[in-house]
C-alpha positions in Angstrom: 0.0 0.0 0.0 1.3 3.4 -0.9 0.2 7.0 -0.5 -1.4 8.4 -3.7 -0.1 11.9 -3.0 -3.5 13.3 -2.2 -3.8 11.9 1.3 -5.3 8.6 0.2 -4.0 5.2 -0.4 -3.3 3.1 -3.5 -3.3 -0.7 -3.5 -1.8 -2.8 -6.2 -3.4 -6.2 -6.1 -2.2 -8.9 -8.5 -3.6 -12.4 -8.6 -1.9 -14.9 -10.8 -3.8 -18.2 -11.1 -2.4 -21.3 -12.7 -3.6 -23.2 -14.6 -5.5 -20.4 -16.5 -8.6 -22.5 -16.6 -9.1 -21.8 -12.8 -9.1 -18.0 -13.3 -12.9 -18.0 -13.9 -13.5 -19.6 -10.5 -11.4 -17.0 -8.8 -12.8 -13.9 -10.6 -16.0 -13.5 -8.7 -14.5 -13.7 -5.1 -11.7 -11.3 -6.2 -14.2 -8.8 -7.7 -16.4 -9.1 -4.5 -13.4 -8.1 -2.4 -12.8 -4.7 -4.1 -15.9 -2.9 -2.7 -15.1 -4.3 0.7 -11.6 -2.9 0.6 -12.9 0.4 -0.8 -15.5 0.7 2.0 -12.9 0.2 4.8 -10.2 2.9 4.3 -8.0 3.5 7.3 -8.3 0.0 8.7 -5.2 -1.2 7.0 -2.0 0.8 7.2 
């Protein structure tokens, strides 16, 4: 996590799934996590 320069935070989240055929099974839970992380700023430092 890094400062975005405007007092906020920027998260780089990379998920590499092998074999590629499993990526479809991981996409929904990973997408569901984004709003949760966005709704809880300041809880992680």
